[in-house]
C-alpha positions in Angstrom: 22.6 34.1 -16.6 22.0 31.8 -19.6 24.6 29.4 -18.4 22.8 29.2 -15.0 19.4 28.5 -16.6 21.0 25.8 -18.8 22.7 24.2 -15.8 19.4 24.2 -13.8 17.5 22.8 -16.7 20.0 19.9 -17.0 19.7 19.1 -13.3 15.9 19.1 -13.5 16.1 16.9 -16.6 18.3 14.3 -14.9 16.1 14.3 -11.8 13.0 13.7 -14.0 14.8 10.8 -15.7 15.9 9.2 -12.5 12.5 9.4 -10.8 10.7 8.0 -13.8 13.0 5.0 -14.0 12.4 4.1 -10.4 9.3 2.0 -11.1 8.7 -1.7 -11.1 7.8 -3.9 -13.9 4.2 -5.3 -14.2 5.5 -8.7 -13.1 7.3 -7.2 -10.0 4.1 -5.3 -9.0 2.1 -8.5 -9.4 4.6 -10.4 -7.3 4.4 -7.9 -4.5 0.5 -8.0 -4.7 0.5 -11.8 -4.4 2.9 -11.6 -1.4 0.8 -8.9 0.2 -2.6 -10.6 0.0 -2.0 -13.2 2.9 -0.4 -10.4 5.0 -3.5 -8.3 4.5 -5.9 -11.1 5.2 -4.0 -12.0 8.4 -4.0 -8.4 9.5 -7.8 -8.0 9.1 -8.4 -11.4 10.8 -6.1 -10.5 13.7 -7.2 -6.9 14.4 -10.8 -6.9 13.1 -11.9 -10.6 13.2 -12.9 -10.3 9.6 -12.2 -12.4 6.5 -11.4 -10.2 3.5 -11.0 -10.6 -0.2 -8.7 -8.3 -2.1 -9.5 -7.6 -5.8 -7.2 -4.9 -6.9 -4.1 -2.9 -5.9 -2.1 0.2 -6.7 1.7 0.6 -6.4 2.8 4.1 -5.4 6.4 4.6 -6.6 8.6 6.5 -6.3 6.8 9.0 -4.1 5.6 6.9 -1.2 7.0 3.4 -1.8 3.7 1.7 -0.9 1.3 -0.8 -2.2 -2.4 -0.3 -1.4 -4.7 -3.3 -1.5 -8.4 -2.8 -2.1 -11.1 -5.3 -1.3 -14.1 -6.0 0.9 -15.3 -8.1 3.8 -15.8 -11.7 2.5 -19.5 -11.9 3.1 -20.3 -8.2 2.7 -19.2 -6.8 -0.7 -20.6 -3.4 0.4 -18.0 -3.0 3.2 -15.1 -1.8 1.1 -11.6 -1.9 2.7 -8.1 -0.8 1.9 -4.7 -1.6 3.4 -1.5 0.3 2.8 1.8 -1.6 3.1 5.4 -0.3 2.8 7.6 -1.6 -0.1 9.6 -3.7 -0.1 9.1 -4.8 3.5 5.3 -5.3 3.2 4.9 -3.9 6.7 1.3 -2.6 7.3 1.1 1.2 7.4 -2.7 1.8 7.8 -6.1 0.3 7.1 -9.1 2.1 5.7 -12.8 1.4 5.5 -16.1 2.6 6.9 -15.8 4.4 10.2 -17.9 1.9 12.2 -15.7 -1.0 10.9 -12.4 0.7 11.5 -13.4 1.7 15.1 -13.7 -2.0 15.9 -9.9 -2.5 15.6 -8.4 -4.4 18.5 -5.6 -2.9 20.5 -2.1 -4.5 20.4 -2.8 -6.1 23.8 -6.1 -7.6 22.6 -4.6 -8.8 19.3 -1.5 -10.2 21.0 -2.6 -11.9 24.3 0.2 -13.3 26.4 
């Protein structure tokens, strides 16, 4: 019984060590942020016809492997927005903001006319 508890404790310890070492350095996070800004600006321009400014970010590792950009519409600092992107691909997952703003999103056909 004691041996089983000890073995389980060791496994949990190693899992904790491995997951805590999976983060990025501050410089790597900043680099992803700087790469994500133009992607986010293009996304809001394409789907919402809005120019945005991003002013902060959060990197969610190792749980969801995402970076979330936070900002606002360029001429309206009261319209707060967020954009979640996958890491390391920087593919857009979802956008957030006030309901009336988000409802204005163009469909894929409208955003990509042929």
